[in-house]
N, C-alpha and C positions, 0 to 999 in steps of 0.2 A: 473243461475242456474247449485243447485251442483253434480258433478258428485258420481254416484254412488261409488260401493266397485269394483265392478266386470270391469266397467265401467276405476276406476280410478287406478286398476292393470293393464288391458291392455295398457294405455298407459305411467306409469311405465316401463312396458317388452319392448314398443317400444322405450322408451328414450332408454333403456339400452343396446336393439340391434347394437343400431344406434350409439353410443358410442364404441361400443365394432364392430364396422365394419368398422369404420372412425380409431380405434386405431392399429389394423390390417394393414388398407392400407398404414397409416402414418410406420406401425412395418417392414411389409414386401415388402413396394415399390408397384406399376402399377401393373396388373398380363397382362399376356402376352393375346391378345384378338386372334390368331391363331398363328401357328409358319411359322418359318419366312422360307422360301426354303434355303438351302445348296447344292445346285450344281446337281451330283445325287441326292441325295437322296429328292430333292424335289418332293413333291405329287402331280405334273402336270409328271414331271421324270418318278416316281411310274406308276404313271399310263398308264403313252405310254408302259412301259415295261410291264406290270401285258394283257394288251389287246394283244397288240403285239404276248406274247409267245400263243393267245389265238388263231392267226393270223389274227389280224385284221391290216387293216392299218389306220394308223392314223395321223390326221394333229392337228396344235394345231390351235387356235386364241389366243392373248396377245388382251387383250383391256387397256383401259388407266387406270378405276377406279377396276375395280371387279378383282375375279380372273380366270386368263386364262379358256380357254373348249378348253375340248380336245376331239375332233371329233374322231367318229370310224366305221372304214365299213367292213361288212365279206358278204359275199354275197347279200343278201336282209334285211340283221340288218344291219340297222344303229345306235350310240350313240353319245350321245350328255351328260359328265359327267364333274365336276368341284366342287372345293373344296368352301363347301359350307356354310366355316366359318361365312358366314356375317348373317347370322340367318334370323328370318323374314322380317328384312328389305329389305335384295333385294331378295325374296322368287316372288314377280312379276317381277324384271327384268329375273331372271333365267328361268321364265314360257314362255316371253317373246322369248326370245334366242332360245327356244327350240321346237319352233311353227313348225316348218316343221316335228319335230321325231317325236314329243311325249309326252304327260302329267312326268310330273317329278315325282321322290318318293323320298324319302331324305332316305341315307344309314348312318344307325351310328349304331358304337359299336354293331355289328350282326345283328341288326335288320334294318327295310324298313320303313317307316312314309310317311303318304302323306302331310306332313306338318315340319319344319324342328324343331326337339327336341332343344328347344334354352338355355329351363331352362336344361337342362340335360349337356347341350352343359356349357353353363357357371360353372357351380357349377362343373364340370369336370377340367374346365379350374385354377378354384380358388384353389381346391383341390389340384392343380397337380403344383399351385405356390407355396402353403403354403408346401406341399411337399418339394419341391425344395428348398424354405428357410432353413430349417432346413436338410439339404445335403442329400437327398432322393431323385432321381431321377426315372423314369417312362415311361413309353409310352403316348403317349396322342394319343387318335381313334382321326379320323379328316371325319367330317359330309361329304358327298358328294350328289351331286346334279345328279340325274342321269336321264337321259329321252334316250328312246327306240321306236323303230319303231315296226310296228305291228308287223314282220318280226322277233323279238326277243326273243318272249314268255316272260315268268319271268323271266327270267333267274339276276343272280346279277353282272355274269362273275367274283367271285371273287373281288370284291369290296365293300361287306357288311364290311368289316373289315379293315380298312384303319389304319396306324397307321405311327408316329412319334416321336422320343424324346424330352420328353418336353423339 
C-alpha cells in the first residue's frame, strides 16, 4: 500500500527528529535525571531547614531505592515531603507511603499538580543539560511530593519552588 504524501512527510519528519535526538545524545552525553545531593545543599537538608524555620519538628526516613522522606509535625499539622524526580514511576509508592497523612500533591516551579508533571520535568532537565554543555548554568527546579494532614490546610509551606544548582 503506497504512502500518501502527508503520511510520507510525517514519516520523514519522525526520522529526522529521531536522528537529531541521537546526534544530540551522542554529542552532549547522557542527561542527568535528578540533581545529586551535595551535603548541606541536598534537597532533603533544604526541606528540613525550610520546615524547621516555620516551627516544624522534622524527622527523616532514608529508603534503599526511593528518595528519603522528610516528616514534619507542628501542632495538628503533619507533613510528608520528598524529592519527586522519579515522576509517574514512583507515584503509587509515594501515595502508599503517605497514606496515614493525606493525599499527595506535587509542587513544581511555583505550581501545584495532582500528579507529577513528568514531561515538564524532563524538558527542563534536557534544557539544563544543553545549556550546561555550552557553558551556561542555571538552577533546576525540584519537583516535590507533599502530603499534608487535614490540620494543615492547603498551604505549600514555602516549598512550591525548590531549586538546586544544575
